[in-house]
Structures are given as C-alpha cells and as structure tokens.
N, C-alpha and C positions, 0 to 999 in steps of 0.2 A: 623531764623524768624520763629515763631510757624506756624502751619497750620491755626490756627484760625486768626493770623493775615494776612497770606498771602491770605485769602478769605474774600472778604467784603460782606455783606449782599445781595446785588444786589436786583433784582425785580423778582417778579413772572410772569411778562407778558413782552415780548411775549415768548411762550414757546420755547424750543430749545435754539440755541446760536445766540447771537447778537453782533457784533463788533462795538464799538463806535469810534474806532481811538485810543483808550487809554487802552483798555482792552476788555475782554469778558464776557458778563453775560450769565449763564447757568440756565435753568429752565427745570424741569422735573416733570411730574405729576405722582404720586402714592398715592392712597389713604390709603394702607395698609402697606406700607414700614415703618420700624423703624429707617433706616438710609440708607443715600445715599452717595457714594464716587466718586469723580471725579478722573479719571485715565488719566494723560497725558503722552504722548509717544514721543520718539524722531523721527527724521525725517525719520527713516526707519521703524517706527511702531513696531520694534522688542524688544525695550527696554523700560519698564516704568520707567519715570524719576521722576514722582511726583504722590502722592495720596493725594487727598485733600477732606474734608468731607463738603458737602453743609450745610451751617449753619443754614438756615432758612427754614421753611415750613409754607407757607402761603395758607390757603385753598386748602390744599393737593397738593400744588405746591412746590417742593423742589428747592431752587435756591441760587444762590451765584455768586459773581463777582470777577474775578481775573484779576487785572490791569497786563499790560505789554505783555499780549498774542496778538497774531496776527493771521490774516488769514493764514491758512496753518497748524495751530495747529492740532495734532492728539489726539483724546480723546476717551473715553469710560466710561461706568459707571458699578459699582458694587453696587447692591441693597440688603440690608439686610432685612430680615423678617422671618415669619414662613415658614417652608416647610411642609405643611399639605394638600396634594392633596385632600383628602377626603372632605374638606371645601373650596377647590378652591385655596389655596395658594401654589405657586411653587418657592418661593424665594430661590436663591442659589448665595450667594455672591462670591463664587468661579468662576462663570461664568462672563466673561467680556459682558457688554451688549451695544447694539448699541441704540443712541438717536432715538426715533421715528421721531423726527423733523429734523435729519441730511440732509443736502443737498448735501452731497458728501461724498463718502467713499474711503479710500486707502487700497491697498492691494487686494487680492482674498480670496474667502471663499470655501474651500472644506470640506463638512460635516463629522466630524468624531465622535467617540463615546464621546470623551471628551466635545463635544458641547452639550451633553444633561445633563439635570439637576439631572438625575437618573443614576445608574450604569447599563449600557446595559448588558442584559444577567443575571442580578441578579434574584434569586428566587422571590423577592417581586417586581420585575418589576419597574413600574414607582413610587413605593411608597418608593424604595430605594433612598439614597442621594449619589451623586458623589462630591468627595471633589477635583478633579483635577482641575487645573488652565488652561483655554483654551486660554488665551490671545495671546499667541504666533501665534496661527494659526487663530486668529479671525480678521475680519474686523476691521479698525479703522475709526471713524467719523472725518470729516475735517471740521474746522471752515472756512467759505468761506466769501468773500466779493461778495455780490450779484449785485454790480453795473454794468451797461451796457449801452451804448450810444444807446438808441432807437429812435433817432432824425430820423424823416423821415419814421418811421413805421406806416403804415396805414392798419389795419386788413381790408381785403376785404369786410366783412359783407354781404356775399352773400345772398340774400333772399332765404328762403327754397325752395320755388317754382322753383328757378333756380340751386338749387344745385345738383350735381353729385358726389357722394362720391366714392373714390377708396380706397379699404381696402388694405394694404400693411404692409410689414415687414421691418425694418430699415437694418437689415443685409441681408435678402435674396434677396431684391430689387436691391441692388447695388454690391453685392459681387463679380459678374461676369462680369461687365460692363467695357470693356476694354478701354472706353473714360474717366473713372473715375481714377486718379492716385491710384496705388496699396494700398498705405498706407492710403487712405481715403475710400476705399471700405467697405461696411458694417457698416458705421458710420453715424452719423448726418451729418459730412462734406460731405460725399459721397451723401447723400440725397440732400444737398444744392448745388451740382455741377452743373453747367450750362447745361451740357449734360441731366442731369436727368430732370432738370426743363424744358428744352426745350421739352423733350419728354411728359411730363405731359400735358404741354400747348398744344402741338399739337394734343394729344388725346382728349382734351377738358374738362376734369375733373375739378372740381372746388374745390375740397377738399380732402386731403389725410387723411384717418383714419389709425394712426399707431398702429400697434398691440403693446402691453404693452412696455413702456420704463421705467417705474419705477424700481428701482433696485430689482432684483430677484435672487432666488437661484436654482441651478441645484440640483433636487431632488437626494438622496443618491441612491435609487434604480436604477435610470438612470445611474448616474455616475459609478456604480459598473458594468454596462453592456456596458460601453464606450459610452453612450449616454449623450445628454445635454437636458435641458428644453428649447427647441428652440423658442416656443412661448411665454414663459414669463409670464404665468399666475399663478405666485407663488411669489407674492410680499413680499419683505422684508422692504420696506420703501417706503413711499408715497410722499416723497419730492425729492428724490435723483434720477437723471437719471441713468439708468445701465451703469456702468462704461466701459464695452465692446463695447459700441457704441460711446465712446468719444476717437477721434484719437489721440488726445494730453492730454487728462485729464482736460482739460479747460471746465468749465460749460457754457462759452460763446460760445462754438461750438453749442449748442443746440439753443440758442437765436439767433445766425447767421443764422441757417437753417430756423427759424421761419420767420426772417426778409426777407430772400431772397425768401421764398416761397410767402409771402405777396406781395413782389414787383411783382411777377409774377401773382397775382390775385388769389393765391391758399391758402385756409384755411386749418390750422392743426388742427385735431381732435385727442384726445388721446383715446385709449381703456384702461380703467382704472379698477383696480380689488381691490375694497373695501369691498368685501364680506367676504373675508379669508385672513390669512397671511401664510407666509412660514413655519411657526413653526408647522404645522400639527396637529395631535391629541395628546393624552397624551403620545405616544411613540415618538413624535418630538423632535427636538432640542430646546434648550433655547438660543435665539439669541437676544430677544429684549422684546416685550410685555409680554411675558410669565413670565420672570424673573423680570419686573418692576412692573407689578400688574396683574396677570392672572385673578384674580376674577373681575376685571373691564373691561379689554379688550375684554374678550371673553364671549360668551354665553354659559353657563354650564347647565347640566342636574339639574333639581331642586330636584331630589330625590337622587342624588348622584353627589356632584359637582366635582368629580374626573374626570368625563367625559364631553365631548363637544358635545353640539348641533351641528349636522352636516348637515345643510340645503343646503351646497354647494357641498357636495361630495368630498371636499377636506381636510377633518379632523377637520376643526374648523370653527367657524362662528364668524366674529367681531361683537362686541357688540354695535351696533349704538343707542341703546335704553339709554346707559349711556352717560350723557351730555358731559363729558370730551372727550370720543371717538368720538362723533359726531363731537365735535369742532375739534378734529384733523383732521377728514375727510374734513370739511369745511374748515378749514385753509389750507389743502393741496390742494384743488381746487381752492382757491382763490390765493394761490401761484402761480399755473401754470397759471392761467388767468392774474393776475397783474403783476407778475414778469417775467414769461416766454411767455406771450402774446399767448397762444394757443386761439382757437376759439371755443372748445367745447369738449365734451366727449361722449364716448360710454362706459355705464356702464354694466360691465359683471355681469351676474346673478343679474340683479336689483331688482328682487322680494325679495331677501335677505335684501336689503337696505330699504325696506319698511316694514320689518317685526318688529311688536310691540309684547309685552307679549301675546297677544290674536291671533296673526296672521298677515297676511299680511293686510296693511292698505294703500291704495291709498293717503290718506291724512295724512299719518305718519310723524313723527318728520324731516325725511331726506328730504322728497320731500317739506314739508312747509319751511324748513331752505333754500333750493335752490331757492324756489319761491319768497321769499321775500328778497333775497341777492342781493344788488345794482350790483355786478358784475357778480354773476353766473347766475342770470335771465335773462341775456342778450346774453348768449352764447347758442350755439346748444346742446341740451341734447338728447342722444339717449339711450334707454333701451333695454337690452336683456331681454325680458318678462318672464323668468323662471328661478326657480332653483328646485332642488330635494326635498324640504321641503313640508308639507302638503299645499294643495292648491297652488302648486308652478307654475302652468301654469296660466298666467295673460295677455295674448295677447289682447289688447285693454283696459286693466284695469288699466293704468297709467293716472295720472292727466294731465290737461291741460298744454301745454307748453313742454310735452315730446313727441318725436318721438319713435317708436318702430321697432325693426327688425320683420319683418312680415313673420314668417316661413310658415304660411298658404299660402301665395303667392308663395314662393318657392316650396312647396310640390305639391300644385296645378298645377302650370306651368310645373313641372318636369312630372306630372302623365298626364297632357293634351298631351304633346309632345311624351310620351311614349304610347299613343294611349289606356289610360285606359278609361273606359266606365263612362258616366254621368258626364262629367268634365265640360261641357259647361256652366251650371249655376254657377258653383264654380268660373271658370276662369272670367266669366263676373263680378261677384261681385269683384275679385281681381283686375281686371283692372279699377275699379272705386274706388281704394285706401280702399277697404274692408270697405265701409261706414257703413256697419252693425255693425262693431267693434268699428269704431273710430268717428263716427259722433255723438259726444256727447260732453257736456261742452264747446261748440263752438270750438273744435279742427277743424283743417284744414286737407286737403288730404295728406299734406306732413308728418303727424303723422305715416303713413305707410311707413316704409322703405323697398322698393321692392328689392329682390335679388334671384338669381337663385343659386349662389354659395359664400362661405365665406371660411375663413380659416379652418372652421370646417366641414369636409366632403369631399367629391369629388370635384376636379376642374371641370369647364365647360367641358373640354375636356375629362375628365374620366367619366363624366355622360353618355356621349354617347359611351364610350369604354368599360365599365366594368359592368357587372351584380352583381359581389361580391366585397367586400372589400379584399384587399391585404396588411395586415398590419403586415406581418411576420417580417419585419425589426424592428419592435418595440419590439421584444422579448417577446411578451405576447400571443403567439400560436394563433394569428390573433383572439382573442377574444376581443380585445379593438375596439372601433369606433362603430358608430350605424349601426345595422344590416340592417335597412329600409333606402335605398337610393333613391328610385324611379328613378332607372337608366335602361338603356338598351344598350347592347353592339352590337346591329345591327347584330347578329349572329355569331360574333367572338370575344372572350374575349382578350382585350388587343390590341397591335399594329397589323397592318396588311397591307399588300401591295395590297389588292384587291382594285381596284380603284373605283369600285361602291359604296363599303362600306366606303371608306374614303370621297367621295364627298357626301354621306348621312349624315355622322357625321357632315361634315362642315355644311351642310344646317341646321341640327338640332341645331347646335351651334348658327347659325345666328338666327333661330326662337326663341330661348330661350333669347337671349339677346335682340332681337327685342321686346319680350313680356314685358322685364322688362323696356326699355326705351319708349314704347308706353304708358304705364299704367300711369295712375294718381298717384301721390305720389312722393316719393323720391327715386330715382335709386340708387343703388350701385352696383360696380363691384369689383370682386376679381383681384388683380394684376396678370397678366399673362394670364388671360384668353382671353385676346384680342390677345394673340399671341401663343395660343395653349398649355400652360403649362400644363404638366402632373406631377402626384405624383405616377405614376405606380399602380394605383388603391389603394393607400394608403388614406384612408379616417379619419385617425386621426394622422397626421403627426406631432404631438406636440413635438416629441423628436429627430427630424431628421434635424440637422444642416449639410446638405450636398445638393447635386444635387436634392434630391427629392423635396426640398423646394426652392431652389434658382433659381432665374429667369434667362433663358437663353436670351442673348442679341444678340448674333452672331450665323452665321449658321442656321438661321431659315428657315425653309422650305418656298418656294414660296407661297405655299396655305395658310400658316398662315401669311405672310406678306400681303396677300390679304384680309385675315380675319381682320388684324389690320386696314387697310383701311375702311373696311365696318363698323367697330365698330366706327371709326371717323365720318363716316356718319352718322351713328344712333344718335350719341351724338349732332351732328350738327343739325340734323333733330328736335331732341327734343328742341335745343336751338332756332332754328328759328320759331317754330311754339308754342305759348303760349296756344293754345287749347289743347296741350297735358300735360300742367302743371297747370290746373285751380287752382285758390285759395280756391275755395270752392267746396264742394261735389256735385256731378250732380245726379239729381234725374229725369230729364225729366221734370222739371217744366218751365224752360226758353224757350221761343219761339223766333226763329230768324225771325226778320222783313222781311228779304231779301228772305228767301228760305221757311219760314213756318215750319223749322224743330225744333224739340226740341234740348235741349242741348246734350243730348244723346239719340240715337236711336239703337235698336239692329236690325239688318237686316238678313233676312233668305237668303239661296241661290236662292230663287225665286224672291227676290228683294223687298219683303214686309216686314213688322214688324213682328219680332219673336212673335209667338203665345205661349200659354201654351203648346200646342202639341209639337211644336219645342223644348221647355225646357226641357219637359219630356222625349224625345226621347234620351234613354241612349246610343244609338249607333251613335248619331249624332256627327259630328267631324268638321264642318265648319259652320262659322257665321261671321257676320260683325259688326263692332263697328263704328257708325256714329256719329262724333262729330260736331256739328253746331258752326261754327267761329265767328259768331257776335251776341252772346246773352247777351252781355255786362258783362262778367265775367272775362275778362282778363285786365291786366293793366301793364303799364311800370314800371320800378324800380322807377320813379318819381310818380307813382300813377295816371297817365293819362290812360284813357281807350284805348284799342287797339283791333283792330279787326283781325281775322286771316282767313286762308282759312277753308273751311269746309273739314274735313278728313274723309276718310273711310280706315280702318284697316280691312283687311279680314283674318281671322286665319283659315287654313285647317290643321287639323292634320291627315286627312285620307290618305289612301295609293292609293286614285284614283284620277283622275282628276274630278273637280266639276265644271259644267257650273254656273257661279254666274251671276244673272241679276243685272246689275248696276241700283242703284236707280234713278227713274225720278224724278228730283226736278225742281221746277218752277223757271223760270228765268236762268237756267242753260243750257249750251251747250255742257257740256262733262266732262269727268274725265281724269286727266294726272296722269300717275304713278310716284310717288315719289321713291318707293322702293321695290324690289321684291327679297326674300330670294333665290328663284330658278334662278334668273339672277343678282347675286350681282354687276356686272359690268355695268348693265343697267343705263344709265343716267337719270336723273331726267327730267320727261317731254318728254322723247324718245317715250313712248307708250301713246296713247291717245285713249280712249274708249268713245263712245257716251252714253248719259243717256238712260236708258231703254234697252241698248245692252246686250249681253251676253259676259261674259269674262271667259275664261278657267283658272281656278285656279289650278296650278299644286299640285301635292300631297305634304303635308307636307311642307307648305309654308305659309310666311306672305307676304301679299301685301298690300301697303299703296298708296292710290289715294288722290289727292286734287281735289275739285270740281272747274269747271271753269265756271264763270258767264258770262252772256251776258253783253256786256259793258254798255247798256242802263240800266240794274239793279244797 
C-alpha cells in the first residue's frame, strides 16, 4: 500500500492528535514548512516503523488521518523547509520533532550535540547545518485516550477572599514522607495520598499552587555539573504533564490527584511558563517549535532575525502576537481546565504574555482572550508582574480579573521586621492590600497576593538566619540569586545553638507570617515555612533536587512543631474573622453604628489616631491597625451580610517594650487578646485589657485583640 493510500486527508482541527476509535487524526501548524513527515515508532520507541507524508495543508495546518492507529502509538515529526537563520528559518528534517500539542511523552531526554540543528563547535556556529539523525535519543509523542470518570468531582470554587494559597513542589513535598509508599513519593499519586491531604486540611490552606508540572528539560549546563532543573521553569510542551511525576505513566494519575484534592475542599493551581520554551537562544537545541516554524513561534530581532528577543532572560520569548501561537496557549489553558479540572494558573513572567509589538499592554491579546473565554474567565488567574524587558516591572498594571504577586508587600514586610527606618507608612499601605496599586478598574483587595517567601529566594527560616546568600552548591561561584534579600541573621550567620537567638528567630518568623495573614488581600505560604524548612542560605535553589529543597517530615524539632501549631492558629484566625478579608478596599469611609469607628483606623502607641507627625517619624517602629467589625462590608459565601469582632492588631518592630494605650471605644468593656507572637501558647481570651488601659507590647511582637462590647450595645 502506498504512503498516499495509507494516509487519508483528515481534518485541520483540532490541532494535535485525535483518536476516534478507528484511527488517529494528526494536525500540525507550520506557516513556512514545505513538507511534513509523520514518523511512527515501535513500542520501544527505538525503531522507526513507518514514515508518512501529511497529505494536506489547510490554512497553514498540515494534516492527515491514519486508520487503524490506537492510543499508545508513538510518533514524531520531521519538518522540511529552508535553513536560513538570518531570516528566521531553522528547518532541519534530520531532527525528529515533538508535537506542540502532545499530551504525553515516552522515554527520557538527555540533551546532546545531535539535538541541535547546527554543528556544535563549527566555525560558522549556528549558521552551520547538522545532518545527524537524533531520533534514537529523542522523546517520542504518545497518542492518548483522554477519557476519565469525573463523576462526583466538584471544584471547591473557593471565593478569593477566603483563599489561602500554599506554594509547593510535587517532588520535594512528598519525597521524604514516610507515610507515603516509597514508589509514590515525589509524584502526583504521592500528592493525592491521604496522609498528604490530611496534613493540608489540618493546616487550613484552601489551594495548592504547584510549581511547573508541564514537561520540561534539564538544561545541559546543569546536567554537565551533575545537577537538574528542579524547579521546572524550562517548558518543552504545554499539554503534557512531566513524566517524572507520574508513578505509573498513566495520565489518569494527575486527574485522580485533582479529584481527591477537590474532595478535600482544596483547589489546584498550576504555575505555568508560557513566556519562553526549553529551546533557548540560537545556540539551543531543536526539539519542537524551532524546527516546526521558528519564525512564527518565537519573537525575533527585527534587524537580524537570526537572534531572539530575550525579555525573559531564558534565551527566547514565545511569540504570543502570532494568532496560532496564542491559539496554542489558549488551547493549552482550556485543556488543563476542561480536561484536567484545575482551578487556576499562576503565570510566570506574566508581563511577557502582555507584550505587543509596541511594548506591554494590559489590554493586549492574551489578556483579552482570557477575559472573554467561557472557561478561563471563571478560574483563578495570578500574574508574576515582571520580566526583564523594557518596562518590565508592572505591579498593579494588570487588568481586572487578575491577581498579582505583590513583591512590594514582601520586601516592605521584611524590611519592617529587620528594623529599617521609615517603614510604617509603607507597611500600613501593604496591610490594606496596596490599594494605591490595585484599587482601580473595580478590582478587589484579593488582587494583591501577599507573601513573605516563595520558591525564589530565602525560605522564611533563612530570612532570619542569613545575611548573605550561600549558593555555592549551584556551581556558579555564588554569583547567582538576588543579592538584596532584606534578611538579618540576628548576629550569627546560619545555624546556632544560642537559645536567645533561636527564640528571637522563631518570634520573627511568627511576626512575618502574622503580617501576611492579618493583611487584606490573598495570603500565600511557601511549603515548609510552617515547619522551619531551610535551604542552608541558598536563595536560588532551582537546580537542587536534594535535601536543600525536599521537605522534612520527621524528626522535626519541638520548636518547629510548635511553630506549625501557631501557623494553624493564624490561618484559623483569618478564617474565623471576615474583617481580615474584606471584599472591598478600606479607605476609612464606612462608619460603625455600634462603636463609631471607621472601617480602618491607625492607632498610635498613645491610643489616639496616627497623625502626620507619627507617619513621618522615620524611627517609629510601633503602631496599631484597628478594623471595625460591623461596617457592612462582610458577607457569607451565600451573600448574606455578616458582622465580626472589631480587631486591633499591634505591630512593634522595635527592640524595646512599648506602653500602648488601648483605644477607648464607646459601648465597649475591654479587649481580649487573640494572639501574641511573644507568647505563642497564650490561649485566645486568656489575657483581658480594659479600654483606655496601657498594655506593655513586648519588643518585636505582633499582638491581636478583639473588642468586647457591652451586652446592652
């Protein structure tokens, strides 16, 4: 039978592979290709058993239908066209290419010279042409059956103002948990284990934000040093889950994880990387997009299209201005929502996604596409609001419906608790969800994602234990990682047996997380911060697939177990008090009918309202945030108004005791202490203070009080 007879015309939509029970349709976009060959492999992936030309090209979609193929079929593409890097074309049919829409891969990929389209080491560099066949050592795409029994799955749909995000890593979170069977550790199945889910529920978080799970590549410069791309921000395909996280190689494992987390009331958010790919710059490998249609998939320099625009710092920038590339990203997002049932996304370097030819545009094509999409407009969307291109810092500059990682909150909170001057007005603004940045276009306070630590930088424990980064294990002579961490080691660099320093570090950790959980906006915790996880001072542990990144589950010191309990109390406190998670920005305009207080009042240590003099005092370290509990701004999940206690949170970053005059409020009979970071074991209500009385605020402490009203009021 001829190749032409073997392949039917098929259809140009949908892109990727579609199994209909009788055969498989193949569809691949390439605007500049001259011919596309489909390569089929045996079950070992080592032997090519058939090569078929896709017979049709409709609207730049190459397509064909092969009857008799089944799920499990292994395949790849060879794409023919000009190799002219100066004008943007890098076709090389000697290289087996991966389908950008593949939903699963077979095998493993170790980058070698033969995966490059040019001859590595040639005097003409990337202008040379490599004729070696790389198929033997290349991943193979797998035709999959995407069916799954989702009966009974109910996404939690947690309102933003009740959301508490827990950023974690699939492998590092479970790899050392003795309650998880050994063969499931470090996988999606491990994340779905009852022991893990029970822990997350007890902690009180409502969503896990998983670091990249799309198929990614270990950079060659890392593997040459015996390291790996542990974080995974080096995406190779936007549809396929990373195979190293599949314990048995079955896609249903990811779906089962999502379903079990949903059953526990926990949402699943994915950290996704659509700003660049694993193919790097002009000296990178040819694995997929570059060999399929380099000039369409990537943004190239206008004066010399041999080179890539690098707004990401990773060698290339995906060209979302192109309608087919934008379609691929949107198809990917919809796949993860509709087929995988995830609840939202955190977009890495999201400024890149909003770049048009003229620069960043918050109303650009990508954001418009999400806002109008029936599925994507309903899920949680979180932006990392920067990249390294021109005008790359855009905190507060994203459209309505988007939340943003607020690094200003992170840095200000760190500096306040480190004792820097002039931090009071900055912290006060951040405690109100940075309304100066986010209160526009009818956005809500939850647009600000508040955090003290994330995967990128020091852990919470390291923030109070190290002055300097210690990234020697990365093999870059400690030059990598951000040099400004706003950290302080309390006098000794790294671990210490000094009991006074250990206790101070614990208190500062409590202070920082209390600041996150008491602020308006959306709180986010880094996995392990609740139990003292350290990276030994490494603030850029992207390549450390070892104890530096893995969570410790057993033999945790007693002080860190107590800290876990404190974090649970904090999260519970936020959950129980809607005044801490208001649905609207606070500007002191709403008045309590019961107390006469405004919705937000700033209190000086003297018990009165903060004056301009107080705010301008650069050495001031102590102030109070008073939130009136019955100003009509809080609602139940069903939409009914609800009242709350009036809360007073006092922040003292100074190193001395501060006599604080408790506000004298009408119709009130006193204040009961809910939380004191200097006395973490203090039970709520155990300490009572009268209105107008002085209370001694301990150094470097956060204390929270609830107002007790007269019964007649």
